[in-house]
C-alpha positions in Angstrom: -22.6 -4.7 216.0 -26.1 -4.2 217.0 -27.6 -7.3 218.8 -31.0 -8.7 218.1 -32.5 -7.3 221.3 -31.1 -3.8 220.6 -32.6 -4.0 217.1 -35.9 -5.1 218.6 -35.8 -2.2 221.0 -35.3 0.3 218.2 -37.9 -1.3 216.0 -40.7 -1.7 218.6 -39.7 1.0 221.2 -39.4 -1.5 224.0 -38.4 -0.4 227.4 -34.6 -0.5 228.0 -33.3 -4.1 227.7 -29.7 -3.2 228.4 -29.4 -5.7 231.3 -31.4 -8.4 229.7 -29.4 -11.6 229.5 -29.1 -13.6 226.4 -26.8 -16.3 225.1 -24.8 -16.3 221.9 -24.3 -19.9 221.0 -22.6 -22.0 218.4 -25.4 -23.0 216.1 -24.1 -26.6 216.1 -24.8 -26.7 219.8 -28.2 -25.2 219.7 -30.2 -28.5 219.5 -28.6 -29.7 222.7 -29.3 -26.4 224.4 -33.0 -26.4 223.5 -33.3 -30.0 224.7 -32.2 -28.9 228.2 -28.4 -28.9 228.0 -26.6 -25.7 228.9 -23.4 -24.1 227.8 -21.6 -21.1 229.3 -19.4 -18.4 227.8 -15.8 -19.6 227.2 -13.2 -18.1 229.6 -12.1 -15.4 227.2 -12.4 -11.7 227.1 -14.3 -11.5 223.8 -16.9 -13.5 221.8 -14.9 -14.5 218.8 -16.3 -17.2 216.5 -13.3 -19.3 217.1 -14.3 -19.6 220.7 -17.5 -21.4 219.8 -16.2 -25.0 219.6 -14.9 -24.8 223.2 -18.1 -23.7 224.9 -18.1 -25.7 228.1 -21.1 -27.7 229.2 -22.3 -26.7 232.7 -24.7 -28.2 235.2 -26.5 -24.9 235.7 -27.6 -22.6 232.9 -25.5 -19.5 232.8 -25.9 -16.5 230.4 -24.0 -13.4 229.7 -25.2 -10.0 228.5 -25.2 -9.2 224.9 -23.8 -5.7 225.7 -20.5 -7.4 226.5 -20.3 -8.7 223.0 -20.5 -5.5 220.9 -17.2 -6.4 219.3 -18.6 -9.7 218.1 -17.2 -10.1 214.5 -19.9 -12.3 213.0 -22.9 -11.4 210.9 -26.5 -12.3 211.7 -26.2 -15.6 209.8 -23.2 -16.6 212.0 -25.0 -16.3 215.3 -28.1 -17.5 217.1 -29.6 -15.5 219.9 -31.3 -17.4 222.7 -33.6 -15.4 225.0 -34.7 -16.2 228.5 -38.4 -16.8 228.2 -39.5 -14.7 231.2 -37.5 -11.7 229.9 -39.5 -11.5 226.7 -42.0 -8.7 226.1 -45.6 -9.5 225.8 -46.9 -9.9 222.3 -50.2 -8.4 223.6 -48.6 -5.4 225.1 -46.6 -4.7 221.9 -49.2 -5.7 219.3 -49.7 -2.1 218.1 -46.0 -1.7 217.6 -45.7 -5.0 215.9 -48.5 -4.1 213.5 -47.4 -0.5 212.8 -43.7 -1.1 212.4 -43.0 -4.8 211.6 -46.1 -5.5 209.5 -46.9 -2.2 207.9 -47.3 -2.7 204.1 -46.6 -6.4 204.4 -48.5 -9.6 203.8 -49.0 -11.8 206.8 -49.2 -15.6 207.2 -50.0 -17.1 210.6 -48.6 -20.4 211.9 -50.0 -21.9 215.1 -49.2 -25.0 217.2 -52.2 -26.8 218.6 -51.8 -28.3 222.1 -50.9 -25.6 224.6 -51.3 -22.9 222.1 -54.7 -23.0 220.5 -56.1 -25.5 223.0 -55.2 -26.0 226.6 -53.1 -29.0 227.5 -55.2 -31.7 229.2 -54.5 -35.0 230.8 -56.4 -36.9 228.2 -55.0 -36.0 224.7 -58.2 -37.2 223.1 -60.1 -34.4 224.9 -57.9 -31.5 223.8 -60.9 -29.7 222.2 -60.6 -26.3 220.5 -62.5 -23.6 222.4 -65.3 -22.2 220.3 -64.1 -18.6 221.0 -60.7 -19.6 219.5 -62.3 -21.2 216.5 -64.2 -18.0 215.9 -61.0 -16.0 216.1 -59.4 -18.2 213.4 -62.4 -17.8 211.2 -62.3 -14.1 211.5 -58.6 -14.1 210.4 -59.5 -16.2 207.4 -62.3 -13.7 206.5 -59.9 -10.8 206.3 -57.5 -12.8 204.1 -54.8 -14.0 206.5 -53.6 -17.5 205.6 -53.5 -19.7 208.7 -51.6 -23.0 209.2 -51.8 -25.3 212.2 -48.5 -27.1 212.7 -48.6 -29.9 215.2 -46.9 -33.1 216.3 -50.3 -34.8 216.2 -51.6 -36.7 213.2 -52.9 -34.3 210.6 -56.4 -35.9 210.5 -56.7 -35.7 214.3 -55.9 -32.0 214.2 -58.3 -31.4 211.4 -61.0 -33.1 213.5 -60.3 -30.9 216.5 -60.1 -27.6 214.5 -62.7 -28.5 211.8 -62.0 -25.5 209.6 -61.6 -26.5 205.9 -59.9 -23.2 204.9 -56.8 -23.8 207.0 -53.5 -25.4 206.1 -52.5 -28.4 208.3 -49.1 -29.8 209.0 -49.3 -32.9 211.1 -46.7 -35.3 212.6 -44.2 -32.4 213.0 -44.6 -31.4 209.4 -44.2 -34.8 207.9 -47.8 -34.7 206.5 -49.2 -31.5 205.1 -52.5 -30.6 203.4 -54.1 -27.4 202.1 -57.5 -25.9 202.3 -60.6 -28.0 201.6 -58.7 -31.2 202.0 -56.3 -30.8 199.1 -53.4 -33.1 199.9 -50.0 -31.6 199.3 -47.7 -33.9 197.3 -45.1 -33.7 200.0 -45.2 -36.5 202.5 -41.8 -37.5 203.7 -40.8 -40.6 205.6 -43.7 -42.7 204.4 -41.4 -45.7 203.8 -40.6 -45.8 207.6 -44.2 -46.6 208.5 -43.5 -50.3 208.9 -40.5 -49.6 211.2 -42.5 -47.1 213.2 -45.3 -49.7 213.6 -42.9 -52.3 214.8 -41.2 -50.0 217.3 -44.6 -48.9 218.5 -45.8 -52.4 219.2 -42.6 -53.1 221.3 -43.1 -49.8 223.2 -46.7 -50.7 224.0 -45.7 -54.1 225.3 -42.6 -53.1 227.3 -43.6 -49.6 228.4 -47.3 -48.7 228.0 -48.6 -52.0 229.5 -46.0 -52.0 232.4 -45.8 -48.3 233.5 -49.0 -46.9 235.0 -50.1 -43.7 233.4 -48.1 -44.2 230.2 -50.0 -44.0 226.9 -49.1 -44.1 223.2 -50.6 -41.8 220.5 -50.5 -42.8 216.9 -49.7 -39.8 214.7 -49.3 -41.9 211.6 -45.9 -40.6 210.6 -44.7 -40.3 214.2 -45.6 -41.7 217.6 -46.0 -39.9 220.9 -45.3 -41.6 224.3 -47.2 -39.6 226.9 -46.0 -39.8 230.6 -48.0 -36.8 232.1 -50.0 -39.3 234.2 -47.0 -41.2 235.3 -45.4 -40.9 238.7 -42.4 -38.6 238.3 -40.0 -41.1 240.0 -40.6 -43.7 237.2 -40.0 -41.3 234.2 -36.2 -41.7 234.2 -36.5 -45.5 234.1 -39.2 -45.3 231.4 -37.0 -43.1 229.3 -34.1 -45.5 229.7 -36.3 -48.4 228.5 -37.4 -46.3 225.5 -33.8 -45.6 224.6 -33.0 -49.3 224.8 -35.8 -50.1 222.4 -34.9 -47.3 220.0 -31.3 -48.6 219.9 -32.7 -51.4 217.8 -34.2 -49.0 215.3 -31.5 -46.7 213.9 -34.0 -45.3 211.4 -35.9 -43.6 214.3 -35.1 -40.8 216.8 -36.5 -39.6 220.1 -37.3 -35.9 220.7 -38.8 -34.1 223.6 -42.1 -32.4 224.2 -44.2 -31.4 227.2 -44.4 -34.6 229.2 -44.0 -36.6 226.1 -41.3 -38.4 224.1 -41.8 -38.1 220.3 -40.6 -41.0 218.2 -39.9 -39.8 214.6 -38.2 -40.9 211.5 -34.5 -39.8 211.5 -34.8 -37.3 208.6 -33.8 -33.7 208.4 -37.4 -32.6 208.7 -39.2 -30.7 211.5 -41.7 -28.0 212.1 -39.2 -25.4 210.9 -38.8 -27.3 207.6 -42.6 -27.5 207.3 -42.9 -23.7 207.7 -40.2 -23.1 205.1 -41.9 -25.5 202.7 -45.3 -23.9 203.1 -43.9 -20.4 202.6 -42.3 -21.6 199.4 -45.4 -23.5 198.2 -47.6 -20.5 198.8 -45.1 -18.1 197.1 -44.8 -16.2 200.4 -41.1 -16.7 201.0 -40.3 -13.1 200.1 -39.3 -9.9 201.8 -42.9 -8.5 201.6 -44.3 -11.4 203.7 -44.0 -11.5 207.5 -44.6 -14.9 209.0 -45.9 -15.1 212.6 -45.4 -18.4 214.5 -47.0 -19.1 217.9 -46.1 -22.2 219.8 -45.5 -23.5 223.3 -43.4 -26.6 222.9 -39.7 -27.3 222.5 -40.4 -28.8 219.0 -41.6 -25.3 218.0 -38.1 -23.9 218.5 -37.3 -25.3 215.0 -40.0 -23.0 213.6 -39.0 -20.0 215.7 -35.5 -20.3 214.2 -37.0 -20.0 210.7 -39.2 -17.0 211.3 -37.5 -14.9 214.0 -35.2 -12.8 211.8 -37.9 -12.1 209.2 -41.1 -12.3 211.2 -42.5 -12.7 214.7 -41.9 -15.7 216.9 -44.1 -16.0 220.0 -43.6 -18.6 222.7 -46.5 -19.5 224.9 -45.3 -20.0 228.5 -46.0 -18.8 232.0 -42.6 -20.0 233.1 -39.8 -21.9 231.6 -36.2 -22.9 232.5 -35.4 -23.2 228.8 -33.9 -20.6 226.5 -35.9 -19.8 223.3 -35.4 -18.4 219.9 -38.8 -16.5 220.2 -38.8 -12.7 220.5 -42.2 -12.3 222.2 -44.2 -14.2 224.7 -47.9 -15.0 225.6 -48.8 -16.7 228.8 -51.4 -19.3 227.8 -54.0 -20.3 225.2 -56.3 -17.6 226.6 -53.8 -14.9 225.7 -53.2 -16.5 222.4 -56.9 -16.1 221.6 -56.8 -12.5 222.8 -53.8 -11.9 220.5 -55.7 -13.4 217.5 -58.8 -11.3 218.1 -56.8 -8.1 218.6 -54.7 -8.9 215.5 -57.9 -9.4 213.5 -59.2 -6.0 214.7 -55.9 -4.4 213.6 -56.4 -5.9 210.1 -59.8 -4.3 209.9 -58.5 -1.0 211.1 -55.4 -0.8 208.9 -56.2 -1.9 205.3 -52.7 -1.0 204.3 -51.4 -4.3 205.8 -54.3 -6.5 204.7 -52.5 -9.6 203.2 -53.4 -11.5 200.2 -53.5 -15.2 200.4 -50.6 -15.8 198.0 -50.9 -18.9 195.8 -53.1 -21.8 196.7 -51.6 -25.3 196.9 
């Protein structure tokens, strides 16, 4: 069986990746893995599916080479490939190969996270402004017919204020709240009935955490809440998290997820950035073989979206370094490289009219 990295090498003519380490994991364990837990290969001589349930949890992350699993009996739908972030090829270096081989003759839709992807991460989340050069790049993509969606954990209205481009699609609160171009509200807002519960929990978190732990702050994303601890002393974060867990134990309708120096408090529904991407692809009539989705994001919450697009599109993680495994198949270092990628991608659209996408259906 050809592994994903071998297929990638054939498709994009990458340098030899024979020694690149990846991890084949039981999909039921993937969420724990992405959240920082690690599992090693079971102590067997092969990679049979029946070995999955006995993957042992380890203190240190350990991987094994895909080349040792050529006899793996499962099909693509039965496995998940997690890549080491720093082993991924640069999306900038391989842009021409991506365009000429992956996107040739296809329509394209672009999904982008905001903080850490379009805009640099800053200490004050209220000052995470979009650079004018990046805004210009987004406008150029729209001009050549590429549908663009911003998918963020922040409130949709806040992201719209930061980006200020009416022609984009916006998915806020991790996809719980979606709208289309020119402010058209998509009739798909989940978890609205949890707003009173979220509000009650937020008040307690403010009283027992924000007001007592220096540096902690709460961001209201309407359909989710974000507890920031970037400004907190590192030695108080474990205690802060334990306190948050104690509070959330009283609210079984809510769940805690992880981001970059934040804890996200969300409704406990089967909905995330990946589900938002799937929903938008369906709503825009772009969930078909002739459409290639590109998703760029830097956060652990973006892994849900990477899982959705990686087998049929391009998943790009934004990271200079990371101890976590990722579902992405390419990497960019920072928001500056993201802007470079968008500009060069726009140029490629101008140069190669064969892959100019249509916008699909409007919402």
